[in-house]
Each structure stands twice: as structure tokens, then as C-alpha cells.
C-alpha positions as CSV (number, residue, x, y, z in Angstrom):
1,M,12.3,-6.2,-5.3
2,D,9.0,-7.1,-3.9
3,C,8.7,-9.0,-0.6
4,D,6.5,-12.1,-0.6
5,A,3.4,-11.5,1.4
6,F,5.4,-9.3,3.8
7,Y,3.1,-8.9,6.7
8,A,2.1,-12.6,6.8
9,S,5.8,-13.6,6.3
10,V,6.7,-11.5,9.4
11,E,4.1,-13.2,11.5
12,K,5.0,-16.8,10.3
13,R,8.7,-16.0,11.0
14,D,7.8,-14.9,14.6
15,N,5.5,-17.8,15.2
16,P,6.7,-21.0,13.6
17,E,3.5,-22.7,14.5
18,L,1.9,-20.8,11.6
19,A,4.3,-22.0,9.1
20,D,1.9,-24.2,7.2
21,K,-1.3,-22.6,8.1
22,P,-3.3,-20.0,6.1
23,V,-2.7,-16.6,7.6
24,I,-4.6,-13.4,6.9
25,I,-3.6,-10.0,8.1
26,G,-6.6,-7.7,8.6
27,G,-9.5,-6.5,10.7
28,G,-12.5,-7.8,12.0
29,K,-15.6,-9.3,10.3
30,R,-16.5,-6.0,8.7
31,G,-12.8,-5.2,7.9
32,V,-10.8,-6.1,4.9
33,V,-7.7,-8.2,4.1
34,S,-4.5,-6.3,4.2
35,T,-2.5,-9.3,3.0
36,A,-2.7,-13.0,3.0
37,C,0.0,-15.7,2.9
38,Y,0.2,-18.0,-0.2
39,V,-1.6,-20.8,1.5
40,A,-4.6,-18.6,2.0
41,R,-4.2,-17.1,-1.6
42,I,-4.5,-20.7,-3.0
43,R,-8.0,-20.7,-1.5
44,G,-8.8,-17.4,-3.3
45,V,-8.1,-14.9,-0.6
46,R,-6.9,-11.6,-2.0
47,S,-5.8,-8.2,-0.6
48,A,-8.6,-5.7,-0.1
49,M,-11.2,-8.5,0.0
50,P,-13.9,-8.1,2.7
51,M,-12.9,-10.2,5.7
52,F,-16.3,-12.1,5.8
53,Q,-15.8,-13.2,2.2
54,A,-12.2,-14.3,2.9
55,L,-13.4,-16.4,5.8
56,K,-16.0,-18.1,3.8
57,L,-13.2,-19.1,1.4
58,C,-10.8,-20.0,4.1
59,P,-12.7,-20.7,7.4
60,D,-9.6,-22.1,9.1
61,A,-7.5,-19.0,8.5
62,V,-5.5,-17.5,11.4
63,V,-6.5,-13.8,11.5
64,I,-3.9,-11.5,12.9
65,K,-4.1,-7.7,13.3
66,P,-1.3,-5.9,11.6
67,R,1.7,-4.7,13.6
68,M,2.8,-1.7,11.5
69,S,5.6,-0.5,13.6
70,L,7.3,-3.9,13.6
71,Y,6.7,-4.1,9.8
72,A,8.3,-0.6,9.3
73,E,11.3,-1.6,11.3
74,I,12.0,-4.6,9.3
75,S,11.4,-2.5,6.1
76,R,14.2,-0.2,7.3
77,D,16.6,-3.1,7.7
78,I,15.9,-4.3,4.2
79,R,16.3,-0.7,2.8
80,A,19.7,-0.5,4.5
81,M,20.7,-3.7,2.6
82,M,19.6,-2.2,-0.6
83,H,21.6,0.9,0.0
84,E,24.8,-1.2,0.0
85,L,24.0,-1.9,-3.7
86,T,22.9,1.5,-4.9
87,P,21.8,4.9,-3.4
88,E,19.2,5.1,-6.2
89,I,16.1,3.5,-4.4
90,E,12.6,4.5,-4.9
91,P,10.3,2.9,-2.3
92,L,6.8,2.1,-3.4
93,S,5.7,0.8,0.1
94,L,7.2,-0.8,3.1
95,D,7.8,-4.0,1.2
96,E,8.5,-3.0,-2.3
97,A,11.1,-0.7,-4.1
98,F,12.7,0.1,-7.3
99,L,16.5,0.0,-7.5
100,D,18.6,1.5,-10.3
101,L,21.7,-0.6,-10.6
102,S,23.0,1.0,-13.8
103,G,26.7,1.2,-13.8
104,T,27.3,-0.7,-10.6
105,E,28.8,-3.8,-12.1
106,K,32.4,-2.3,-11.9
107,L,31.8,-1.2,-8.5
108,H,30.6,-4.6,-7.2
109,G,32.5,-6.8,-9.3
110,A,29.3,-8.6,-10.3
111,P,26.4,-7.9,-12.6
112,P,23.0,-6.7,-11.2
113,A,21.5,-10.1,-11.5
114,V,24.0,-11.6,-9.0
115,M,23.8,-8.6,-6.7
116,L,20.1,-9.0,-6.5
117,S,20.4,-12.7,-5.9
118,R,22.7,-12.0,-3.0
119,L,20.2,-9.4,-1.7
120,V,17.2,-11.7,-1.4
121,K,19.6,-14.4,0.1
122,R,20.8,-12.0,2.7
123,M,17.1,-10.9,3.5
124,K,16.2,-14.6,4.1
125,D,19.4,-15.4,6.1
126,E,19.4,-12.3,8.4
127,L,15.7,-11.3,8.6
128,G,13.8,-14.5,7.7
129,I,12.0,-12.6,4.9
130,T,11.7,-13.7,1.3
131,G,11.4,-11.5,-1.8
132,S,10.9,-11.6,-5.6
133,I,13.0,-9.8,-8.0
134,G,12.1,-8.4,-11.5
135,L,15.0,-7.2,-13.5
136,S,14.6,-5.2,-16.8
137,H,15.6,-2.0,-18.6
138,N,12.8,0.2,-17.3
139,K,10.4,0.6,-14.3
140,F,7.3,-0.7,-16.0
141,L,8.9,-4.1,-17.2
142,A,10.8,-4.5,-13.8
143,K,7.5,-4.3,-12.0
144,V,5.9,-6.8,-14.4
145,A,8.8,-9.1,-14.1
146,S,8.6,-9.1,-10.2
147,D,5.1,-10.5,-10.3
148,L,5.8,-13.3,-12.8
149,D,6.9,-16.0,-10.6
150,K,6.0,-15.3,-6.8
151,P,7.0,-16.3,-4.2
152,R,10.8,-16.4,-4.4
153,G,10.7,-15.4,-8.1
154,F,13.5,-14.0,-10.1
155,S,12.5,-12.9,-13.6
156,V,14.3,-11.0,-16.3
157,I,12.8,-9.2,-19.3
158,G,15.7,-8.3,-21.7
159,R,15.5,-5.3,-24.1
160,A,15.6,-7.6,-27.2
161,E,12.8,-9.9,-26.0
162,T,10.4,-7.1,-24.8
163,G,8.2,-7.0,-27.8
164,D,7.7,-10.8,-28.1
165,F,7.1,-11.0,-24.3
166,L,4.4,-8.4,-24.2
167,R,2.5,-9.2,-27.5
168,D,0.0,-11.8,-26.2
169,K,0.0,-10.7,-22.6
170,S,-3.3,-9.2,-21.1
171,V,-3.3,-5.4,-20.5
172,R,-4.2,-6.3,-16.9
173,L,-0.4,-6.4,-16.6
174,I,-0.3,-2.5,-16.6
175,W,0.3,-1.4,-13.1
176,G,-2.2,1.3,-11.9
177,I,-5.1,0.4,-14.1
178,G,-8.1,-0.3,-11.9
179,P,-11.3,-2.1,-12.6
180,A,-12.9,1.1,-14.2
181,G,-9.8,1.6,-16.5
182,Q,-10.0,-2.1,-17.3
183,E,-13.6,-1.8,-18.4
184,S,-12.9,1.3,-20.5
185,L,-10.2,-0.6,-22.4
186,N,-12.4,-3.7,-22.9
187,K,-15.2,-1.5,-24.3
188,A,-12.6,-0.3,-26.8
189,G,-11.8,-3.9,-27.7
190,I,-8.5,-3.8,-26.0
191,H,-7.7,-6.9,-24.2
192,T,-4.0,-7.6,-25.0
193,F,-0.9,-5.6,-25.9
194,S,-1.4,-6.6,-29.6
195,D,-4.8,-4.9,-29.5
196,L,-3.0,-1.7,-28.2
197,L,-0.4,-1.9,-31.0
198,R,-3.1,-1.7,-33.5
199,W,-4.3,1.8,-32.4
200,E,-2.7,4.9,-33.8
201,R,-1.1,7.1,-31.0
202,R,-3.5,10.2,-31.6
203,D,-6.6,7.8,-31.4
204,L,-5.5,6.5,-28.1
205,S,-5.0,10.0,-26.8
206,A,-8.4,11.1,-28.3
207,R,-10.1,8.2,-26.6
208,F,-8.2,7.9,-23.2
209,G,-6.6,11.4,-22.8
210,S,-3.2,11.5,-21.1
211,M,-3.6,7.7,-20.3
212,G,-3.7,7.1,-24.0
213,E,-0.2,8.6,-24.5
214,R,1.1,6.4,-21.7
215,L,-0.6,3.3,-23.2
216,W,1.0,4.0,-26.5
217,H,4.4,3.8,-25.0
218,L,3.8,0.9,-22.6
219,A,2.5,-1.2,-25.6
220,R,6.0,-0.9,-26.9
221,G,7.7,-1.6,-23.7
222,Q,8.9,2.0,-23.4
223,D,9.0,3.8,-19.9
224,K,11.2,6.8,-19.5
225,R,10.5,7.4,-15.8
226,R,13.7,7.4,-13.8
227,V,14.2,5.7,-10.4
228,S,13.9,8.7,-8.1
229,A,15.4,8.3,-4.7
230,R,14.5,11.8,-3.7
231,S,10.9,11.6,-4.2
232,P,9.3,12.4,-0.9
233,I,6.3,10.7,0.6
234,K,3.4,13.1,-0.3
235,S,0.6,11.6,1.7
236,I,-0.3,8.7,4.0
237,S,-3.8,7.1,3.7
238,N,-6.0,4.2,4.3
239,E,-9.4,3.2,3.2
240,T,-12.0,0.5,3.5
241,T,-14.8,-0.9,1.3
242,F,-18.1,-2.0,2.8
243,F,-19.9,-5.1,2.1
244,E,-23.2,-3.1,2.0
245,D,-23.5,0.7,1.3
246,T,-24.3,2.5,4.6
247,S,-25.1,6.0,5.9
248,H,-25.2,4.7,9.5
249,L,-23.1,7.2,11.3
250,T,-22.2,4.9,14.2
251,I,-20.8,2.2,11.7
252,L,-19.0,5.0,9.7
253,D,-17.6,6.4,12.9
254,G,-16.1,3.1,14.1
255,H,-14.5,2.6,10.6
256,L,-13.2,6.0,10.7
257,W,-11.5,5.6,14.0
258,R,-9.7,2.5,12.8
259,L,-8.6,4.2,9.5
260,A,-7.2,7.1,11.6
261,E,-5.3,4.7,13.8
262,K,-3.7,3.0,10.8
263,V,-2.7,6.4,9.2
264,S,-1.4,7.5,12.5
265,S,0.6,4.3,12.9
266,R,2.2,4.7,9.5
267,A,3.0,8.3,10.1
268,K,4.7,7.4,13.4
269,A,6.7,4.5,11.9
270,R,8.0,7.0,9.3
271,S,8.6,9.8,11.8
272,L,6.3,12.1,9.8
273,A,3.5,14.4,10.7
274,G,0.9,16.1,8.5
275,Q,-1.1,19.4,8.4
276,V,-3.9,18.3,6.0
277,V,-6.4,15.8,7.0
278,T,-8.5,14.3,4.2
279,L,-11.7,12.3,4.2
280,K,-12.7,10.3,1.1
281,L,-16.2,8.8,0.5
282,K,-17.4,6.9,-2.5
283,R,-21.1,6.5,-3.3
284,A,-22.8,3.4,-4.7
285,N,-22.6,4.8,-8.2
286,H,-18.7,5.2,-7.7
287,S,-18.8,9.0,-7.6
288,T,-16.3,10.3,-4.9
289,L,-16.6,13.0,-2.4
290,T,-13.4,14.4,-0.9
291,R,-13.2,16.8,1.9
292,R,-10.1,18.4,3.4
293,V,-9.1,20.5,6.4
294,T,-5.8,22.3,7.1
295,L,-4.7,22.1,10.7
296,R,-2.9,24.8,12.5
297,D,-0.2,22.4,13.5
298,A,1.1,19.3,11.8
299,T,0.1,16.1,13.8
300,Q,0.7,12.3,13.6
301,I,-1.7,11.7,16.6
302,A,-4.7,9.4,15.8
303,D,-7.0,11.3,18.1
304,Q,-6.4,14.5,16.3
305,I,-6.7,12.8,12.8
306,Y,-10.0,11.2,13.8
307,R,-11.6,14.2,15.4
308,H,-11.0,16.4,12.3
309,A,-12.0,13.7,9.9
310,R,-15.1,13.2,12.0
311,E,-16.1,16.8,11.6
312,L,-15.8,16.4,7.9
313,L,-17.8,13.2,7.9
314,D,-20.6,15.0,9.9
315,G,-20.8,17.6,7.1
316,A,-21.1,14.9,4.3
317,V,-23.0,12.0,5.9
318,S,-26.4,13.2,4.3
319,E,-24.9,12.7,0.8
320,G,-24.8,8.9,1.4
321,P,-25.1,5.9,1.4
322,F,-21.4,5.1,0.9
323,R,-19.6,2.0,-0.3
324,L,-16.1,3.3,0.7
325,L,-14.6,5.3,3.4
326,G,-11.0,6.6,3.4
327,C,-8.9,8.9,5.7
328,G,-5.6,10.5,4.9
329,L,-2.8,12.8,6.0
330,S,-0.8,15.1,3.7
331,D,1.5,18.2,3.7
332,L,3.9,15.9,5.5
333,V,6.8,17.2,7.6
334,P,9.4,15.5,9.8
335,A,7.7,14.6,13.2
336,S,10.2,16.9,14.9
337,Q,8.6,19.9,13.2
338,A,5.2,19.1,14.6
339,E,4.1,21.7,17.0
340,M,2.8,20.5,20.3
341,T,1.3,23.8,21.4
342,G,-1.9,23.7,23.2
343,D,-5.4,24.2,21.8
344,L,-7.7,26.8,23.5
345,L,-10.7,25.3,21.9
346,D,-9.6,21.8,23.1
347,P,-7.7,22.0,26.4
348,D,-7.7,18.2,26.9
349,A,-6.0,17.6,23.5
350,G,-2.6,17.5,25.1
351,K,-3.7,14.9,27.7
352,R,-5.2,12.6,25.1
353,A,-2.0,12.9,23.0
354,Q,0.1,11.8,26.2
355,A,-2.4,8.9,26.6
356,E,-2.0,7.8,23.0
357,R,1.8,7.9,23.3
358,A,1.5,5.8,26.5
359,T,-0.8,3.3,24.6
360,D,1.7,3.0,21.8
361,T,4.3,2.0,24.1
362,L,2.1,-0.7,25.8
363,R,1.0,-2.0,22.3
364,E,4.7,-2.2,21.2
365,R,5.5,-4.2,24.4
366,F,2.4,-6.5,24.9
367,G,0.5,-6.4,21.5
368,A,-1.9,-4.4,19.6
369,D,-5.0,-5.8,21.5
370,I,-3.7,-4.8,24.9
371,I,-5.8,-1.5,24.8
372,V,-8.7,-0.9,22.4
373,K,-11.0,2.1,22.3
374,G,-14.7,1.4,22.5
375,R,-15.5,3.1,19.3
376,A,-13.1,0.7,17.5
377,L,-15.6,-2.2,18.5
378,R,-18.6,-0.6,16.6
């Protein structure tokens, strides 16, 4: 189940005046699009697109900063509805999850297709949120099916029709293959699943390594991965791509603070804290620098995430210019296990954390723009 333009749908639900308007969820002019409603997508706006480009395509768009805590709350409500169908749920994000409905027909007195139809109807009736369903015999095909007829889609790929369905489709359907992977496939003359089927298994492995083995199975509609309800979230991260490569520390610093706030917001929404802060930088030639620091105590505080990431940035900025900046938090634990002891090297850290908690409360009540740090405006 994949919600339809989730963040934008929530904003339209809460403000009916936006119903027929193009809505973009994202940052300022130098930011990127988090998501866009389908009105904006018709104009060419896409997730991860630089905001300036999105506004050129859709100058009348209403731009709204994300309200992550609210989206997380609605996500928990949807997850509770899913749990009434099956305990085997594997979340992919706040708005998307795999459900294993094997063997549930006798329990519910209805086949999975009927139960999934009831799920999206209930989401619409009770939460005002729509979703699209992809139903199939494995995770790969279920994911493909969920994207076939958005929004409010319901697509089924049966086992017997899998081969015929895939044969003439583009390999762009394969989830997780980015632009670089797509370029490698194109160079090998692989554009469709039919092209993949002509390759021997050993030749794909020799050419593409472990990915080649996966490609051989996917070409035949095979995917043995199970829906895993017990897979813990391993990390929380966010990144942004710049319109122009930059080594300007002030610009990088402003972006880094906003990324740290987003990571912190998601950690707080999930009641998690992390002990490892990661900085990711990508150069113009697409080579990537990754720097990590392990903290004494786990944290979910944006101020702490930012300060440690900024130290990593100071040590790496000379290797720019950079086209992408990312910030992440890993080695996650429940927030209740995060230590709140003082820091002898930073005696004011506790005061800043208290101020941040107070800011969170005000933003929850009055909106995200009620308090903005100066560095976020850079």
C-alpha cells in the first residue's frame, strides 16, 4: 500500500481551499521538492527536483514546509488499520508498506483483494487520505503494481501472467536502480525485461556483480524476499542536491542545519535516538565522501546532530566543490535509552536541548515557521 502524494494530501485535507491547486511540499528556493500533489505533477514537478526548477514549471504552486510530526501521527493511524489485517507489515517509509496477507482469507472471511479495498476505503473515510494498492505474489511485483495506476490505483499481477506482463516493460520498473545503474544497463544494451532474458546468468553476474544475480531473478518475476515485520529501522537520513556545485561554507552550513532538523524531526516522530552522526558529500564527478562520528550518548536533538556534523564538514570542505550534502543518524535506540547527562566540554548543551524541546512544542501548536534559526535562512 502506497499513499498518494501523502504529505500534499494531508495539507489539502487540512485546508480545503487547496483542493484544486498545485501544492508542493518542500523548502525554499535553494531547497528541493519533498513531494508534490498530482496537479503539480501534471506540470512536470517531481520529488527531489530543485525548488527553483519546480517553480519555473509551476509558478502558481502553493509551497508548504513539511510538518513531519503530523505526517508521522497519521502514518501510525494507517499502520494500526493495517495491523487489523495482518501482523506481517514491513514499512518502507511513513506512507508506504508491504503487507503479507498469505493465509488470512479464512480469518477475515474474504480474499486479500477485498480486505485491501476495505483498507483504502477506511483510510479515506476516517483519515481523508487515499492510497494505491499493488497485489502480487512477491514484493518486487507488488511494488511495481502499486505504481501502475496512481492515484487511487488497485493493480494485480497474477503468477500466471507475470512473464507476459514484464516482457516488454522497461527495466526502469526495477525499484532501487538509480540513474547510474540505468546508464550501466543501457550501455549493455539492456532496456527491457526481454533484453535481460537474453543474458546468461553467469554473464550478468560477471558484468554487474551481485546486482547481476538479482537482475536474472527479477527478469523472471522472481523475488524470494519475505515481508519482514521485525526489521528495525537502521538509520535516519536526509540529503539535498544543489543547483550549482559549491564549497561555500556558509551555504553548506545553512543546508546542514536544515538537514539536521529534518533528521531530528523524524527521529522524534519515531521516538528514536542515534549514537552515530554521518555526513555525506558528493563531488561533481559523483564520487562520494562519507564521514562518521560516534557520540558518547545517543541523541535525537537537532542541535547535537548539527554540531557534530559541522565538525565533520569543517574537516572535509577543502575537498569540494560539492553537488550534494547529506546528514544521517544511525546506531538507533529507543529515545528512552538516550542519556541526558551533561557534557563537560559543552556545558550549555543541556540548555540548548531544553530550548529545542520548547521550540518543538511551539511549532506543534502554531506551525513550523513560528521560530526559525538564523542559520536556516542562509
